N, C-alpha and C positions, 0 to 999 in steps of 0.2 A: 377562823380558822381556813389555811391553805387548800388548795382546789386545782385540781390540771383540768382543763378544757378535755373533753372525750377525743376531740379530732386528733388535739395538740399531740394526745398521748399515745395514739395508733403511729402516730407518724413515728415516735419516739419509738417506739417499740419496733416499729417495722425496720428502722434506723438500726435497733441494736440485734436484729435478725438477719440485716445484711449483713454487718459486719462478723456475726458469726460464720457466715458462710463464704465471705472473703478469707477468714481465716483458716477454714476449710481447707481453700485451693492453695492457702499458700505453703499446705504442709508435706513435707517430704514424701517420697512413695517410696514403699520398700521394694530392697532388688531385690529380696528372697523369694519374692514367690513371682512363678511364671504365669501371664497370663495365657486362659484359656482364649478357644479361638471366638471370633468376635463375628461372625458371619458367615454367610457366603457369599460367593459372587459368579455367574451364569454369564461368562463371554460368550454368546454367539456370533459370529461372523460369514455374512455371508458371500454372495459372488462376489469376484470381484470385478470380471471382464475383462481387465487389459492387467499385464506385468505389473504397471505403473502404479494399478488400484490395488493389486497385489500388498504389494511393499510397504501404501499407505496404511492399509486396513490391519498388516503386519505390526507396523509400528505402534500404531492408535493401540492394538492388544497387547502388547510386550509392555506398554504405558501402565496398561489397568493393572496387570499382571504386576510390576513391581510395587507397586501403591498398597496392590492386596496384602502381597507378603510385608511389606513395611508395617503394616496394618495387622496382622496376622487375621488373614480373611482366607477361609476357603477359596480354593477357583476351580469351575466346571466350567471347560471349553470346549463348544459342539461349533463344528464348519471346520472351516481354511484345506477342505480337499471337495474340490471341482467335481473328482469324479463318482461320490458317495451324497447318494439323496440323506437331506439333514433333517426333512422335520420332523420325525417319529421320534429322531435322537435329542430334539427342542423336549416334544413332548414327555419322553423318557427322563430326563432332567429336572423336569419340575415336576414329576409324579414323586422322585426319589427326595428332590428339596419339598414336598408339604411334608414329610415328618416332623422337621421342626415347626415349633409354634412360637418361640421368644426371637431370637438372634433376627437381624433384618436380612434378607434377600436382595441383593441388587442386580440386578438383569438389566445386558447393554447390548444392545444390538447393533452390531457395525458393519457396512456398508452403502447397497442403492436399495432407492424404493422404483417401484412404480405406480401410477392412477389409472386409470381406462376412463375416469368422469362418476363412475360409481364405488370402483371398489379400490382401497389403497390396499398395496403390495409390498411387505419384504422379501426379496429376491436371493432364495435361494438355490444348493442345487436341487435340482430334480421340483419338486411341488412348492410355491412359493408359502410365507405363511400373510394369513390374510388376520385383523383384529380382531374377529370375532373368534378365532381359533383359538386365538392366546388369551382373550377374555373368559374363555371357555375354559382352561388350564389352569388361571390362573383363579377363577372363583372355587377352588377346590384347596388352596392355599392361606392359612390362618395368620404366622407369621407376617410381619411390616415388609412391605413390597417397595421399591422402588424402580419401574421400568424408563430406562435409558435411550430413546428410540434415535441411534446416531444414524440418518439417512435420508436420505429424499424422500418428498412425499409423504413423510411420518406424519404430516400435520391428522388425518382421519382417526391415527390410533389412539389419540388422547380422548376423543368422546366416549371410543368404545371402552377402552382400559380405566376412563376417571371413576374412583370409587374412594368413597367414605375413609380416612385411612393411611390409603397410596398412594404413592407418589409417583404422576407420570410427566415427565421429558420428552420434548419432540425438537426435532434440529428444525423444523417448519413449520408455518401455521394453516396448513392448506395441503391436500392432493396435487395440487395444482404448481406450487413449486417443485419440480420433477430436474430441475438441474443438481449436477453432482455437488450434497452439499459439506463445506469443510468445519461445521461445529464439532461435529465428533472427533476431527485432530485438537482443537482447540481447547475441548471437554477435558480428553484423556493428557492434555499437557498441564490444566489446572487443576485437575483432583489431589495431587498433592505438591505443589507448588504455592510455598508460601508467601508467592508475589500474589495471588486471590484473597489471601485471607484480611476480607475488609477491616474486622474488631478485633486484630491484634492478639487473638487467644493460641498463636499458634501452633492452629489448627485450620483444616480446608473444608468445610463444608459443601454440601453439595449445592447448597443454591450460592453459594459463595464462587464455588468453578463454573455454575450456571452463568451467571454473571459476567464472569472471567471470560470465559468463552464464545459468550454472546458480543462482548466488546469488542473482541479481536476478530469475529469474523467481521461486526461494521467494518474495521479498519481495515481488515482486506479489500472488502469492495471499494470502499472510498480513497485510499489509495491507489488500486487501479483502475482507477478513473469508472468502475460500471457501477449499475444500478442493483442492489442486494437482491440474490435470487433464493432467500432464505430465513425465515427470521422465526427465530425459537421461542418455545413457548414452553409455560411450564401450570400445573395443577396440582396440588396437594390438598385440596377441601372436600373434592368430591364431588363438585359444583357442574363439572365440563364446559366452565366457563375459568379460560386460560387467563393467566399475566405472562406478555414480556418482560424483556430485563426492564424497561423505560418503567415499569411499573413499582420502581423500588428506590427509595432513596438511601443508597449506602445499603443494608440489606435490610431495612426498614419497607416494609410494605406503604406504598401514599397510593397506591391505583386500584383500584375493584372495581366490580361488578357488582350493584347490590341483589342479593337472592334472598337475605335473610337468612344468611350464613354468617355466622359471626367471628368465625374465623376466617381471616384474609390467607390467602395462598403465600407460600415462602414459609410460614412458622415452621411449619413440619421441615422441610426440605433442610433447612436451617440446623435441624439437631442431627442430621446424617452427617459421621465424620469418617470416611474408609480408614484415616490415618489421623487419630486420634492424637491430643497431647498428654504431656504424662498424668495429669491429675485427671482425664478421660480414660486412660487406661487402667487406673487402679480399680475404677469403680466397676462391680458386677453387671452383668448383663440386666437381672433384674431390677438395681438402681439404676442403672439409664433409665430402663422402660417405667418403671414409675416417676421417676423426677419430668421427663419427658410428655406422662402426661397432664402431672400439675405444672408444669411450662406453659403447655398448652389451655390452660383453666385459666389461670393466667392471664395468658393473651386474650382468651375471650373475654375474661371480663376486662381487661383493659379496652379493648374495642369497644365497650356497650358502657363505657364511661360516663361518657354526655349525658346517657339517658338515666343515669343512676344518681338517685341524690347521695351527696359525698359522705355522709355518715354510713350507710347503706352498703357502698361501695367499699371501704374497709372492711365492714361487719364479713363481709364475704371473704376481701382478699387476707385476711388476717388467718382465718386454718390453714390456708393454702399455704401460707408463708411458712409456717409454724411444723407443718408436717415436712417441707419442701427443709427448713434446715437441719429436722429430727433425723430426716433420712440422708442427708449429706455427712453429718457428724458422724453419725451411727457408722458408715464406710469408712470413715475414716480407719488409716493402719497404725495410727500411735494408741497407747496404751489409755495417755490424758488427754481427753476431747474437752472441746470447748463445752461450756455449759451455754442452753437454750433458755432466754429468759421465758417464762412461762405469760400466760396474756392477762392471769390473776393479777401480777406483782404491779410496780408502779415504779416504771423506772424515773429517778430524778435526774434529769441533765441541767447544763448551765442554758439551755436554748426554750428551755419548755417553759413559757409565762404562767406566773404565779398570781392567785388574787387574794 
């Protein structure tokens, strides 16, 4: 009697699941439904110091505003008035934005920073913003959060704000990098620029924008014959041990500090898109949230593949892929949807060996 080796069967099954997923992503999106808001963007613009910097910061803000408009993300702006105290407005805005539990919150801080050897500060008209204050205000927020610090001396903000499930980006790797930071301008230019789209899915993830902005920052200093005075960092697994852009090969994490955390930095950040493609736009926030959770489970499992016997690895992977397939196919706008093969079936294919 013919039989199919168990591992080969699982590989065949997974191929079928992935074909179903690919078929889903090729489905047309219904144009009759108007998508709802996909999240919030809080833009905080600090003290400029000079008219030249004020114009630069305004340009960065406008690029974020336009990207949010394209991505159907609501914008709250704070700052830009040098005569008005801003710190209390930041606190008030965060309290208002804390009522949402599901949709992502993008927080972008544009301006200058300072460091006195002990405390880093984001410069605002009136009292400055310190990392401990921002940490305290963010602790009341349950929704997904990305904090993007586009200012000099922002490195110390990362350690204070790092938390499981939160994305933190800083323009510098320490408080000692106090010179004006250009990273924020390149990031604003990259967030909806398909030149940053490394995986060619017609959308730019926050990770891809971070990588392009870091590369352009390096190019600026090289072409100008200067030593770089800023080195951007990213942390999204909550271990307070960030990685620079050199920690990635394409969008794949290749360098990390071993901390026992099985999820490398960058995986979560690659799930965030301010301006989604057509397929992503068709998914509900609930579907996106659950899909992201499943993707993180897969990434965690893959990071441990070398320590798990092959059969056990596929045993753990199978239910995650099955749920992923069901989730995405059930979200299709078409009435006729591809069928997901159950794990109990035995799909036969020409490349499956028989005995």
